[in-house]
N, C-alpha and C positions, 0 to 999 in steps of 0.2 A: 476377541484378541485386539489389543490396541495398536499393534504394529511395532515397528522398530523405533527405539529411543536410543540415541547415541549421546553419551555424556563423557566428559573427562573425569577421571577419578583421582583420588589422592590417598596416600597411605599416611597414617599417623602412628607414632610410637605408642605402644600399649604394653607396659612392662618391658620384657625382653623381646616382645613380638611386634609385629606391625598389624594394624587394623585398616580395612578398606572402608572408606566413608562413602555411603550412598545417600543421595539427596532425597528429600521428602517425596518428590514426584515419582521417583523410581520405586521407593518403598510403598507408596500408595498404589501404584499401578500393579505391583506384584503381590499386594496384600501381605507385606512382610512387617512383622512386629518382633519385639525381642524374644517371643516364644516360638517363632517360626523355625522349623527345621529346614536346613539348607543342605543341598548336595554340592560338592565342589569337585571339579574335574580339571586336571591340567592336561592340555593337549598341545604339545609343541610349545609355541609361544603364547597360547591362549589359556586364560583362566575362565572356566565356565561355571557359573553359579546358578543352580536351579532350586526352586521351591520344592521341597519333598512333600508329596501328598500321601501321607501314611495311610489314610483310608483307602485310597485307590490302590496303593501298593499291597495292602492286606487283602483286598478283594482279588487282585491279580494272582497272588500266591494261592488263595483258596481255589480259584478256577484252575490253576496249573496242577494243584494236587488232585482235584477231581478228574481232570483229563488224564493224569498219569495213572490213577486207579482204574479208569475205564479203558484207556487205550495204551497203557504202558508197554504191553507186549508188542503191539503194532509199532510203536515208536522204536523199540529196541530192534525189531526186524528191519525196519526202514533204515536205521542207522548203520546196519551191517551191510 
C-alpha cells in the first residue's frame, strides 16, 4: 500500500453529466484504466471511489455459500 495521496479534483462537463478528472499518478497508483470497474459510495459529504476486485468478490461469495451450506442452520439459530 502506497499510503495516502491527497489531490484537488475537478469536474468537467460530459454531455448532460459531470465527470471527475483523476490525474495520471492516482490512476497509476490504483491500477485504474478505462476497463477498471469502480464502486462509488456517497457518505454524507464524501464521495468514496474504490476499485472493484471482481475476482476477490467472486471468491468471497463462493466461501459464503459454502459456509451457509455447512453452517446455515447454526447461523439461523444464533440469529434468533
